[in-house]
N, C-alpha and C positions, 0 to 999 in steps of 0.2 A: 504494500500500500504506500502510495506517495505521501510524503509529509506535507502538511498544509501550513502556510505562513500567512498570518494576518498583518497587513501593512497599514499603519495608521499615519497618514500624512495629509495635511491640508493643501499642499501645493500639488495640483493635479499632474503637472508635467513631471515632477520628481517621482510622484507616486507611480506613474506609468513606466518610467525608466527602471525603477526598482522592480516593478512587476515583471518586466521583460527579462531582466537579468536573472531573477529567481526562477522564472519559468524555463529559461535556457539551461539552467543548472539542474532541472528535473523536479523542481518543487511546484506544488499547486499553491495558488494565492487567493486570498480574499482582500478586498480593498475597502478602506473606510477613510472619510475625510474629517470625521469628528470623533471625539471620545464616545459620545452617545451611540453612534453607529457601531463603533468597535465593540461595545459591551454586548450588543445583540448577536455578534458573530464570534465572540471569543471562545465559546464553549467547544468549537470544533477545531481550534487551532492547535498545532503542535508547537508553535513558536509565535511570539508577537513582536513585531518591530514597530515602535511608535515614536513619533516626534514628541518633544516635551512642550513645544509651543503650539497650542491648538485653539481654535475658536471655541468659546464656551468653556467646558471643563478642560483644564490643562492636563498635560501628560502625567504629572506627579499624582494628581487625584485619580486619574485613570489607573495608574499603577497600584494605588491603594485598593481600589475596587477589584482589580484583577486578582490581587493576592488574596482577597477574601473569598473570591469564587474558586480559585484553583492555585494552590501553593506550588504545584509541580511545573506548570507551563513556564518555559523560559521567556523573559521579556528583555529585549534589547532596546535601550532608549537612544535617540539621536536628536541633536539640536545644534543650530548654529549659534545659540546663545549659551553654550555650555561654559560653566565655570567649575572650579574644583569643588566649591560648596554644593552646587547642584548635583554634580556627579556623586559626591559622598551621600547626599540625601537620597538620591535614586537608588544607590546600592543598598542603603539601610532599609529601604522599603522593599527590597527583594529583586532589584534589577540584576540580570545576569551579566550584562556588559554595557558599556557606554561608548557611543560613537559621536565624536564632535564633527560637525559639518565644516567644510566639505570633506568627503571621504571617497576613496576609490571604490569602484564596484567590486574589484577583486578582493579588497580588504573586507568589504561587507560580506562577501560569500565566505571568506575565511572565518569571520566572527560567527556567522550563522551556523556553519558546519560545526565549529567548536562547541557552540551552545547546545546543538541537537545531540552531539556525541555525549556531552556531559549529562544531558537528560536521560539518554538511553542507558548510560552507566548507572545513574541513580535509580532508574526503574528496575534494572536488573538486580541491583543490590536490595531494593525494597522487596522484590519478588522472592529473593533468596531468604531474606529475613522472615517473610511471611511463611515460607515453606518450613523454615526452622521452627517458627512459632507453632505451626500446626504439628510438626513432628514431636515437639515437647509439650504440646497441650495435654491436658489430663485425659482427653479422649483417646490418646495414643499410648498413654501409660496405663496398661490394663490392670485394673484392680477393683473388683466389686466387693471385696471383703471389708468388714468394718475396720480392720487394722489399716488397710490401704486408704480407705476413705478418710480416716483420721490423719494419715500422713499428708494427703492432699490438702486437708484443711490447714494443717500446720504450715505447709509450703505457702499457701495464700496469705497467711498472717506474717510470715517471716520474710518473704521475697521482697516486699517494698522497702525493707529496712537494710542497714548495712551490717546487721548482727552476724557474727561468726557462727557457722553451723557445723556440727560434727555428726556425720552419718555413720552409723554402726550397723554391721550385719555381715553375714557369711558371704563368701565369694560367690558371685553370680546372682545376687538378689536384685541388682539394678541400681547400685549406688551412683554409678556414672550418670544414668538417666535422670535420677532424682536431682543430682547436682546441676545438670543442665536445665532441668525444669525450673529450679530456683532462679538461675540466671535469666532465663527467658521470660520469667514472670516478674522481673525486677526492673527498676528504672535504668539499669545498666545493660539492657538486652541488646542495644546497638553498639556496645563497646566490646572489647576482646573477652573471650572465655579461653583461658589457658589451662590445660590439664597437665599436671606434673605427677608422673608416676614415680613415687619415691623409691620403689623397689627396683625399678629399671635403671636408675642412675648409680654408677659406681661411687663408693664413698669418697674416693680421692677426687672425683669430678663434681661432687654435689654442690659445693660452695660456688664454684665458677658457673655451673649451670643455673643455679637459683638466682644468684646475685650479680652475675656477669664479671668481667675482668677488664683490666686496662692493658694496653700494649706493653709488652715486656714483663707482665706479672709472673710469667713462668716460661720455660723453654717452649717455643712454638707459638707463643702469643704474639703474632706479628701485627695484630690490629686489635683495637678495643672491641668488645662485644657485650651488648646488653644481656641481662639474664632473664629468666622466666618472669620474675616479678615486674621488671620494667616493661616487658611485653604485655603484661596484664594490667598495666596502669590505667585507671579509670574504669576497669572492668572487674572480672572475677577470676581468682586463682583457685583451681581445684587441686588440693593436695591429696592424691590417692595413696592409700596405704601409709598414712602418716606415722603409724607405729613402727615403721622400719627406718625412720630417720635417725642417724647416729647422734649421740649426745652433743658433739661439738657443733652440729648444725642446729640442734634444738635451741641452743642459746640465741643464735641469730634469728631464728624464726620467732622466738618470743619477742625480740626487739621490733620486728616488723609488725607483729600484732599489737604491741603496746604503744610504740612510738610512731609507727608508719614511716620508718626510715631504715636505711642500710648503707653500707659502702660496698663498692665493687672490689673484687680481689685485686690487690696491688694499688689501691687508691685510698687516700685519707679524706676524700670529699664525701660528705654525707648527702645522700639523695632522699628526698621526700617522695612518698608514693601514696596514691589513693587506690587501694585495691580491697575488694571484698573477699574474704577467705571462706571457702567451704572445704572441709577436710573429711576424709573417709578412712575407715579402718575395718578389717575383719578380725582384728585381735582384741583381746580384753585389755584395754588400756589401764584399768584399775589393777589388774594383776601385774602389768608392766611397772606400775608405780611401786608396788610392793617389792618387786624384784630389783628396783633401782635402775631400770633401763629406759624409763621415760620420766621426764621432769614433771613434778607436780604442778609448778606454776604454769608451764605450757599447757598441761592438760586442762586446767581450769580456764585458761584463756580460750582454748579451742571449744570447750564444752559449754558455750553460752546457750546455744539452742541445740540440744541433742535430739536426733531423730533415729530411732531404732527401727530398722526395716526387718520384718520377720521373715524367716525362711519359708520357702514355698510349701513345705510339709505342714506348716502351721496355718496356712491359708489355702487349703485345697479347693475351696469354692471358686478360686480364681483360675484353676487349671483349665476347665472347659473353655473359658473366654480367652485365655492365653493361647490355647491350642488353635482355636479358630482364628485368632489374630495372626499367629505365625503361619497358618495355612494360607491365608490371603496374601501375606507378605512374601512368603518364600515360594509359593507355587509358580508365580510369574517369573521369579528370578531363576528357578531351577528348570523351567520348561516342563514341569510335571503335568500330567493329564488329570491328576486328582484335584477335585474341587470341593470335596466334603470329607467329613470324618465320621465314622460310625459310632453309635452309642457304645458298642463293645470296646472300641479303641479308647474312647474316653474313660471307660471303667478301668481299663488296663493302666492308663496314665494316673488315675486317681489312686490305684492300689500301690503305686511306687512312691517312695518317700523323698526322692529328688535331692540327694546330697549336693549336686551341682546347681540346684535351684533353677531360676528362670533361664539362665544361660544353657544349662544342660537340657532343659525342655525344648528350647529353640533348636539345639543341635539334633536332638532326637527327631523332631518334626522334619527338619531339613533332610536328615538321613533317610527317614521313612518315605518322604516324597520322592527322593532320587531313586529308591529301590522299588517303589510302588508302580505297578503296570496298569492299574485300573483307574477308575474315576473317583473312587472312594477309598480313603485310608481305613483299612480294617485292623482288627486286633493283631492279626498275623504280620501286618506291615510295620507295626511298632517294634523297633529293635532297641531293647534296653541293655545296657552294659552292666552285668552283675558279676561275671566271673572274676575280674581283677580285684574287686572289693571283697569278694568272698574269700579269696586267698589270704587276705590280711586279717581275717576275723580272729584267728588264734592269738595273734599279737595283741589285738585290742581287747581280748577277753570276752567279747560278746559279738552278736551279729553286727556287721557293718551297716551304716545307713543305706537304705534303699534296697536291702537284700532280705528276702523272706527266708524262713527256715527251709522251705522246700528248695529254693534256689541254692541256698548254702549247701544243703545236703548233696544236690546234684553236682555242684562244683567240686566238692570233696571226692565224690565217686570218680569223676573224670580225672582228678589229680592222681588218685590211687591207680587207676588204669594206666595213666601215663607213666607212673613210676614203675609199674609192673610190666611195661612194654606190651600192654594188651592182654596179659595172662590173667584171666578172671580168678583162678584159684589163688594166685599170689596176691591179687588185689583184694580179694575177700579176707585173706589173712592180715593184710595191712590195715583193713578197716575193722577187724574183729568180728567179721560176719561169716556165716556159712556160705558156701558157694551158691546154694539154692536161694538164700536170702538176697545175695547180690544179684542173681539172675532175675528175681522178682522186681527188684528196684530198677534194674535196667529196662525191663519190659514196661514198667510204669513211665520211664523216661522216653519210651519209644525207640530205644536202641536195640538193634538186632543182636541176638545171643549167638555170636560166632566165636570160634577159637576155644582154647582150653578153659 
């Protein structure tokens, strides 16, 4: 679609010259000789080019009215009576650019093209922000359980503030998603969101990664580099796995939280910072306090607004909705023919205790979609990983999370057969069973009774 430019100029001859130049460059045009005419045509313009000296309402008043109607449309003002004061006032009112007469038509085209490109970039950024907002809207964070609804209510209360939030919960419960939801429901939504994975940064690099460094601060520092906190300035810093931060760095984090200041590595210059902190941990930080591996003062600075995200096994009413959500999301990405999930498959998901939480559920749905050949995910299509955890049960002294007694028994029988190289008599001795008892269990497992 061609872009349309509204030209507001009381001199008919100049108006016609500008029209011809714009049309030769591929633009469509509307023409107005007064501000009153321009207002009636402004709603379909992609850009407005207006004189400041007009009969009746002048260009500045027109600019004020245009900004009330549409803040996004670029407005370029032109006048032979331009002064610095008028230019400044026009820019304060929202003018995109200022053209003093006389100007060359080539220069005019350059200014118009630049303004339209800037608008296209703003529109693209706004679209991306809206998509991010939809992604982290509560409609897309699936949680119908009372526990999750309470978390959503807490997010709505805390997001508009700059209060520090500590997210606690097992790995895979969705701490990252909750942190981003807090940011995208806050006044800082248009500012940076910087995730810092404290576990992934080597201890000897953590200070320079978080706080930056100056040129020559260490071997290989050939240029200064800002750290993660500087990148997050005016926005939100998400400190994931905060419990893994070494003690030497905890002191510096405490200063950022208390004083909102720090120094780069190799510098004595104190830098001020405006950053909102959201931290997350899957560890028991109170136990870390008792062990002396986590500073008490830092803990209380972080724990201003604690949000405890329950594991999936404690909110199983969310599983059917999560499964449907991942079905819709992943079926398109994987090219699967499946478009629904059976009640039997849902029941199988409900009977599992999900030690990997929501992340594991998403992985299971994705794997099941890839392997499913029909249009409906059935119970047989749901592939749960139980063998590896069953093998660890003896060390834990009890059944591992997500493993039933039947699954555990089957895993032990398979392990015995493996150690006996398939010899059932020897496997029965390892298990303390008679050979007939083992054969019965194998038949229950659907395994053929072959071999010794």
